[in-house]
TORPA-4810 file (N, C-alpha, C, O; in nm, 3 decimals):
<nodes>
NODE_1_10.392_7.997_5.855_10.319_8.121_5.849_10.169_8.097_5.827_10.085_8.165_5.884_M
NODE_2_10.139_7.997_5.743_9.998_7.966_5.716_9.929_7.915_5.841_9.812_7.945_5.864_T
NODE_3_10.001_7.839_5.923_9.943_7.788_6.047_9.911_7.903_6.142_9.806_7.903_6.207_T
NODE_4_9.999_7.999_6.150_9.975_8.116_6.234_9.854_8.195_6.186_9.772_8.240_6.267_L
NODE_5_9.842_8.212_6.055_9.727_8.284_6.001_9.597_8.206_6.022_9.493_8.266_6.050_L
NODE_6_9.602_8.074_6.009_9.483_7.993_6.034_9.441_8.003_6.180_9.322_8.011_6.210_A
NODE_7_9.536_8.004_6.270_9.506_8.022_6.412_9.447_8.161_6.438_9.354_8.175_6.517_L
NODE_8_9.501_8.261_6.372_9.449_8.397_6.388_9.307_8.410_6.335_9.225_8.480_6.394_M
NODE_9_9.277_8.342_6.224_9.140_8.343_6.171_9.045_8.281_6.272_8.936_8.334_6.295_V
NODE_10_9.085_8.170_6.333_9.002_8.105_6.434_8.979_8.194_6.555_8.867_8.201_6.607_G
NODE_11_9.083_8.261_6.600_9.069_8.352_6.715_8.977_8.469_6.681_8.894_8.509_6.763_V
NODE_12_8.992_8.525_6.561_8.906_8.636_6.521_8.760_8.593_6.509_8.670_8.665_6.552_L
NODE_13_8.735_8.474_6.452_8.598_8.425_6.444_8.539_8.401_6.583_8.424_8.436_6.609_Y
NODE_14_8.619_8.342_6.672_8.570_8.317_6.808_8.539_8.447_6.880_8.435_8.459_6.946_A
NODE_15_8.627_8.545_6.869_8.603_8.675_6.933_8.482_8.745_6.872_8.406_8.810_6.943_A
NODE_16_8.464_8.731_6.741_8.349_8.794_6.675_8.218_8.731_6.722_8.122_8.803_6.751_A
NODE_17_8.214_8.600_6.729_8.092_8.533_6.775_8.063_8.571_6.920_7.947_8.595_6.956_I
NODE_18_8.166_8.576_7.002_8.147_8.614_7.142_8.090_8.756_7.153_7.998_8.781_7.231_Y
NODE_19_8.146_8.848_7.075_8.099_8.987_7.081_7.958_9.002_7.025_7.880_9.083_7.076_M
NODE_20_7.924_8.925_6.923_7.790_8.934_6.865_7.685_8.883_6.963_7.572_8.932_6.963_I
NODE_21_7.720_8.787_7.046_7.624_8.729_7.140_7.607_8.812_7.268_7.527_8.776_7.354_L
NODE_22_7.680_8.921_7.282_7.664_9.010_7.397_7.535_9.089_7.384_7.477_9.095_7.276_R
NODE_23_7.490_9.150_7.492_7.364_9.225_7.490_7.382_9.369_7.446_7.283_9.434_7.411_R
NODE_24_7.500_9.421_7.447_7.524_9.560_7.408_7.528_9.572_7.255_7.589_9.490_7.187_S
NODE_25_7.463_9.673_7.204_7.460_9.692_7.059_7.596_9.741_7.006_7.631_9.714_6.891_I
NODE_26_7.672_9.811_7.090_7.806_9.854_7.049_7.897_9.733_7.033_7.976_9.726_6.939_V
NODE_27_7.886_9.638_7.124_7.966_9.515_7.113_7.923_9.432_6.992_8.005_9.361_6.934_K
NODE_28_7.797_9.441_6.955_7.749_9.374_6.835_7.819_9.428_6.711_7.860_9.351_6.624_L
NODE_29_7.833_9.558_6.702_7.899_9.618_6.587_8.048_9.584_6.586_8.105_9.560_6.480_V
NODE_30_8.111_9.583_6.702_8.252_9.544_6.709_8.267_9.399_6.664_8.364_9.365_6.596_I
NODE_31_8.172_9.314_6.701_8.173_9.175_6.655_8.158_9.164_6.505_8.222_9.079_6.442_G
NODE_32_8.075_9.249_6.446_8.060_9.247_6.300_8.189_9.290_6.230_8.224_9.236_6.125_L
NODE_33_8.258_9.387_6.286_8.386_9.430_6.229_8.489_9.318_6.238_8.561_9.292_6.142_V
NODE_34_8.494_9.252_6.353_8.588_9.139_6.369_8.553_9.026_6.273_8.642_8.961_6.217_L
NODE_35_8.424_9.002_6.253_8.380_8.896_6.163_8.421_8.926_6.018_8.465_8.836_5.946_L
NODE_36_8.407_9.050_5.976_8.446_9.084_5.840_8.598_9.076_5.822_8.646_9.032_5.718_S
NODE_37_8.673_9.116_5.924_8.819_9.104_5.915_8.862_8.958_5.914_8.957_8.923_5.844_N
NODE_38_8.794_8.873_5.990_8.827_8.732_5.990_8.798_8.670_5.854_8.876_8.588_5.805_A
NODE_39_8.687_8.708_5.793_8.655_8.656_5.660_8.758_8.702_5.557_8.797_8.624_5.469_A
NODE_40_8.801_8.826_5.565_8.904_8.876_5.473_9.035_8.799_5.490_9.098_8.762_5.391_N
NODE_41_9.074_8.776_5.613_9.197_8.703_5.638_9.185_8.558_5.593_9.283_8.500_5.546_L
NODE_42_9.067_8.499_5.606_9.044_8.363_5.560_9.059_8.353_5.409_9.122_8.261_5.358_L
NODE_43_9.000_8.448_5.336_9.013_8.448_5.190_9.159_8.466_5.150_9.207_8.399_5.058_I
NODE_44_9.228_8.555_5.217_9.369_8.580_5.186_9.454_8.457_5.212_9.543_8.425_5.134_F
NODE_45_9.427_8.387_5.323_9.504_8.268_5.357_9.471_8.152_5.263_9.561_8.078_5.223_T
NODE_46_9.344_8.137_5.228_9.304_8.027_5.140_9.359_8.044_4.999_9.381_7.945_4.929_A
NODE_47_9.382_8.167_4.956_9.435_8.192_4.823_9.583_8.156_4.813_9.637_8.140_4.703_A
NODE_48_9.647_8.143_4.927_9.789_8.110_4.925_9.875_8.233_4.942_9.850_8.338_4.883_G
NODE_49_9.976_8.218_5.024_10.066_8.330_5.050_10.186_8.320_4.958_10.271_8.232_4.975_L
NODE_50_10.193_8.408_4.862_10.306_8.410_4.770_10.362_8.551_4.766_10.289_8.650_4.768_T
NODE_51_10.492_8.557_4.759_10.559_8.687_4.747_10.622_8.695_4.609_10.742_8.721_4.594_R
NODE_52_10.540_8.672_4.510_10.589_8.672_4.373_10.562_8.806_4.307_10.518_8.902_4.371_D
NODE_53_10.589_8.810_4.181_10.570_8.932_4.103_10.422_8.961_4.084_10.340_8.870_4.098_A
NODE_54_10.387_9.084_4.051_10.247_9.113_4.020_10.203_9.040_3.893_10.286_8.999_3.812_P
NODE_55_10.075_9.026_3.877_10.020_8.951_3.764_10.018_9.037_3.637_9.911_9.074_3.588_A
NODE_56_10.133_9.068_3.586_10.146_9.147_3.464_10.216_9.063_3.358_10.313_8.994_3.388_L
NODE_57_10.167_9.068_3.236_10.227_8.993_3.126_10.311_9.090_3.044_10.259_9.189_2.993_V
NODE_58_10.440_9.061_3.030_10.526_9.151_2.950_10.481_9.154_2.804_10.416_9.062_2.755_P
NODE_59_10.516_9.260_2.737_10.481_9.275_2.595_10.546_9.165_2.513_10.664_9.134_2.531_A
NODE_60_10.468_9.105_2.423_10.522_9.002_2.335_10.505_8.861_2.388_10.531_8.765_2.315_G
NODE_61_10.461_8.844_2.512_10.440_8.710_2.568_10.290_8.686_2.587_10.212_8.780_2.605_L
NODE_62_10.251_8.560_2.582_10.110_8.527_2.602_10.079_8.489_2.746_9.962_8.484_2.785_S
NODE_63_10.183_8.463_2.825_10.164_8.430_2.967_10.281_8.487_3.046_10.385_8.517_2.988_S
NODE_64_10.264_8.503_3.177_10.375_8.556_3.257_10.497_8.466_3.252_10.484_8.343_3.246_P
NODE_65_10.615_8.524_3.256_10.738_8.448_3.246_10.774_8.379_3.378_10.850_8.282_3.377_A
NODE_66_10.722_8.425_3.489_10.754_8.369_3.620_10.626_8.352_3.701_10.518_8.388_3.654_Q
NODE_67_10.638_8.298_3.820_10.522_8.280_3.908_10.467_8.416_3.949_10.543_8.510_3.973_A
NODE_68_10.334_8.425_3.958_10.271_8.551_3.992_10.176_8.530_4.109_10.130_8.419_4.134_V
NODE_69_10.147_8.637_4.180_10.050_8.633_4.289_9.909_8.630_4.230_9.886_8.682_4.121_A
NODE_70_9.816_8.569_4.302_9.677_8.558_4.256_9.604_8.690_4.279_9.584_8.727_4.395_D
NODE_71_9.564_8.762_4.174_9.498_8.891_4.194_9.351_8.879_4.232_9.293_8.976_4.281_P
NODE_72_9.288_8.762_4.212_9.147_8.748_4.241_9.119_8.763_4.390_9.025_8.833_4.429_L
NODE_73_9.198_8.699_4.474_9.179_8.710_4.619_9.200_8.854_4.666_9.128_8.901_4.753_A
NODE_74_9.296_8.921_4.609_9.320_9.060_4.646_9.204_9.149_4.607_9.167_9.240_4.681_Q
NODE_75_9.145_9.125_4.490_9.030_9.204_4.447_8.908_9.175_4.534_8.834_9.267_4.568_A
NODE_76_8.887_9.049_4.570_8.775_9.013_4.658_8.788_9.080_4.794_8.690_9.131_4.849_L
NODE_77_8.909_9.079_4.849_8.930_9.138_4.980_8.913_9.290_4.974_8.857_9.349_5.066_I
NODE_78_8.961_9.351_4.869_8.944_9.497_4.855_8.796_9.532_4.847_8.752_9.630_4.908_L
NODE_79_8.719_9.455_4.773_8.575_9.478_4.765_8.509_9.457_4.900_8.422_9.535_4.940_T
NODE_80_8.550_9.352_4.972_8.492_9.324_5.103_8.526_9.434_5.204_8.444_9.465_5.291_A
NODE_81_8.642_9.493_5.194_8.679_9.602_5.284_8.589_9.723_5.260_8.544_9.786_5.356_I
NODE_82_8.563_9.754_5.135_8.477_9.868_5.103_8.334_9.843_5.151_8.272_9.931_5.210_V
NODE_83_8.283_9.724_5.126_8.148_9.690_5.172_8.141_9.690_5.324_8.044_9.740_5.382_I
NODE_84_8.243_9.637_5.390_8.248_9.636_5.536_8.249_9.776_5.594_8.187_9.801_5.697_G
NODE_85_8.320_9.867_5.529_8.322_10.006_5.575_8.184_10.070_5.562_8.142_10.146_5.649_L
NODE_86_8.115_10.040_5.453_7.980_10.093_5.436_7.883_10.039_5.540_7.801_10.114_5.594_G
NODE_87_7.892_9.909_5.569_7.807_9.848_5.671_7.838_9.906_5.808_7.747_9.932_5.887_V
NODE_88_7.966_9.927_5.837_8.005_9.985_5.965_7.951_10.127_5.980_7.901_10.162_6.087_L
NODE_89_7.961_10.207_5.876_7.909_10.344_5.883_7.757_10.344_5.905_7.706_10.423_5.985_A
NODE_90_7.687_10.256_5.836_7.542_10.246_5.855_7.509_10.201_5.997_7.417_10.254_6.059_F
NODE_91_7.583_10.104_6.048_7.556_10.054_6.183_7.583_10.160_6.289_7.509_10.169_6.387_A
NODE_92_7.687_10.239_6.272_7.717_10.344_6.369_7.606_10.449_6.371_7.568_10.496_6.478_V
NODE_93_7.556_10.487_6.254_7.446_10.583_6.247_7.320_10.523_6.309_7.247_10.592_6.380_V
NODE_94_7.295_10.395_6.284_7.179_10.328_6.342_7.189_10.320_6.493_7.089_10.340_6.563_L
NODE_95_7.307_10.291_6.544_7.327_10.286_6.689_7.306_10.424_6.751_7.242_10.437_6.855_I
NODE_96_7.359_10.526_6.686_7.344_10.661_6.738_7.197_10.700_6.748_7.154_10.757_6.848_H
NODE_97_7.121_10.669_6.644_6.979_10.704_6.644_6.903_10.622_6.748_6.816_10.675_6.817_R
NODE_98_6.935_10.493_6.761_6.868_10.409_6.861_6.901_10.456_7.001_6.815_10.452_7.089_A
NODE_99_7.023_10.501_7.024_7.060_10.550_7.157_6.988_10.680_7.188_6.951_10.704_7.303_Y
NODE_100_6.967_10.766_7.088_6.893_10.889_7.111_6.749_10.861_7.152_6.693_10.932_7.236_E
NODE_101_6.689_10.759_7.095_6.549_10.727_7.124_6.535_10.655_7.257_6.450_10.690_7.338_V
NODE_102_6.617_10.553_7.281_6.599_10.465_7.397_6.684_10.509_7.516_6.647_10.481_7.630_V
NODE_103_6.794_10.576_7.492_6.889_10.618_7.596_6.954_10.499_7.665_6.986_10.505_7.784_R
NODE_104_6.975_10.391_7.591_7.044_10.273_7.643_7.099_10.194_7.525_7.046_10.202_7.414_A
NODE_105_7.204_10.119_7.549_7.257_10.035_7.442_7.233_9.887_7.470_7.289_9.802_7.400_D
NODE_106_7.152_9.856_7.569_7.120_9.718_7.602_7.006_9.670_7.512_6.905_9.739_7.498_D
NODE_107_7.023_9.554_7.452_6.922_9.501_7.360_6.789_9.473_7.430_6.683_9.490_7.370_M
NODE_108_6.793_9.429_7.556_6.669_9.400_7.628_6.588_9.527_7.653_6.465_9.525_7.645_D
NODE_109_6.656_9.637_7.682_6.584_9.763_7.701_6.528_9.816_7.570_6.424_9.882_7.569_Q
NODE_110_6.596_9.789_7.460_6.543_9.830_7.331_6.422_9.747_7.293_6.331_9.797_7.226_M
NODE_111_6.419_9.622_7.333_6.306_9.536_7.302_6.182_9.580_7.379_6.071_9.562_7.329_K
NODE_112_6.198_9.636_7.497_6.085_9.682_7.578_6.014_9.802_7.517_5.900_9.830_7.553_D
NODE_113_6.079_9.873_7.426_6.017_9.992_7.366_5.928_9.957_7.249_5.867_10.047_7.191_T
NODE_114_5.917_9.830_7.212_5.836_9.791_7.096_5.686_9.808_7.121_5.611_9.834_7.027_D
NODE_115_5.643_9.794_7.244_5.500_9.800_7.270_5.447_9.939_7.283_5.327_9.958_7.306_T
</nodes>
């Protein structure tokens, strides 16, 4: 399972880099979304895949009685998802405004409007 997830992380990173290098600004944003998802999956895979109990300590014990899942990776990924959603919302608004001004989503045409 870990090998499959590692392969999926590689495919997502490759697709994200490909989309970011395109000239369309919409494809750039799609590449950023793929890049954030690939990073989340990488953190999740690197933390280890365990289907154990939640990280709760029963009353009266100083440590969990059995193996537990690592909550740090889950908290990092949850935070990254929220930040990624905020960046995506900002990028969509920025694209909409740029399209209203330039009437094109090509980066080269947007660069011509600088002068």
